N, C-alpha and C positions, 0 to 999 in steps of 0.2 A: 504492501499500499503509499507504504511512505515512494521506496524507487520512483512509484509512478506519478507521484506531487513533483517528487522532482525532475524526474524525464518531460515534465507538461513545461514546466517553469523555465528550465534549462534549455532545454529543442528552442524556442525563439529565442529567446536572449545567446544562445549558441552560436549560432546563423549568423547573429548582427554583428556582436561582434567578428565574429569569424572574417567574415566580409569585409568589414571597417580594419583588423586587421593586420593581415597580408598584405591591403594595398599600402598602409602604413609603412610595417615594420618591415616588408617586403623589399618593398617603394627603397628605403633606405639605404638598406643594408644592401641590393644590388645596384642601385647606382644615382644618382642623382638625376640624370634626365627621366628615370622611370618616375621616380615621385614630380620632377614639376608638370609632366604628362597627367600624372595624377589630376593637380588640382586643375589645370584644367579641364580634362577629360568631367570632374563632380562641374 
């Protein structure tokens, strides 16, 4: 029962964080050009 409740709450939150994390962290770690393109894309 506890797992189901956490899954439902973490599922939507995880998706939102996971989508923004790779763009910001991945872009900065990969290369400055990627980060600049991300800003224009957003």
